[in-house]
Structures are given as C-alpha cells and as structure tokens.
C-alpha positions in Angstrom: 5.9 9.3 0.9 1.9 9.2 1.6 0.0 10.0 -1.4 -4.0 10.8 -1.5 -6.3 9.8 -4.2 -9.3 11.9 -4.2 -12.2 10.0 -5.2 -16.3 10.4 -4.9 -17.2 10.8 -1.2 -13.5 11.2 0.2 -10.0 10.2 0.1 -8.1 7.5 -0.2 -4.3 7.5 1.2 -1.6 5.1 -0.2 1.9 4.5 -0.5 4.2 2.9 -3.0 7.4 1.2 -2.6 9.8 -0.8 -4.5 9.7 -1.8 -8.4 8.8 -4.5 -10.6 5.4 -6.5 -10.8 2.7 -4.7 -9.0 1.0 -5.6 -5.4 -1.9 -3.7 -4.3 -2.4 -4.9 -0.3 -5.9 -3.1 0.9 -7.2 -3.7 4.0 -10.6 -4.1 5.6 -12.6 -1.8 7.9 -11.5 -1.3 10.6 -8.0 -1.4 9.6 -5.0 0.7 8.6 -1.6 0.3 6.0 -0.3 -0.9 9.7 -1.8 -3.9 9.2 0.9 -4.2 6.3 4.0 -2.7 8.0 6.0 -6.2 8.6 5.5 -8.1 5.0 5.9 -4.9 2.4 9.5 -4.8 3.3 9.8 -8.6 2.4 7.8 -8.2 -1.0 10.2 -5.1 -1.9 13.2 -7.5 -1.1 11.1 -10.6 -3.6 11.4 -7.9 -6.7 7.8 -6.3 -6.2 6.1 -2.7 -6.0 3.8 -2.8 -3.2 
C-alpha cells in the first residue's frame, strides 16, 4: 500500500513491506519506485523490511 509523507514543497510517496532490518531504496530524478519492483521481493525474502 502506498503511504504519503508531506514535506516542505511537496509529498513523498513510499511503500513499506517485510520485517527485519530496514533498507531504504531511493531512486534518482526521472525514475520511479518501479525501478525496484524486481529486487524488493528478494530483499524481503532475505529477512529485510524495505
């Protein structure tokens, strides 16, 4: 599920899945969360929260 965080000048959309140590994935300008769709399930399966 997509969550949103209000910040000065805009909004940051994010998703959290899994449990365990947190890994934050941040894409660059012109990209989107979709860039990590293939790797997130692997990180969750390895015991991380992403």
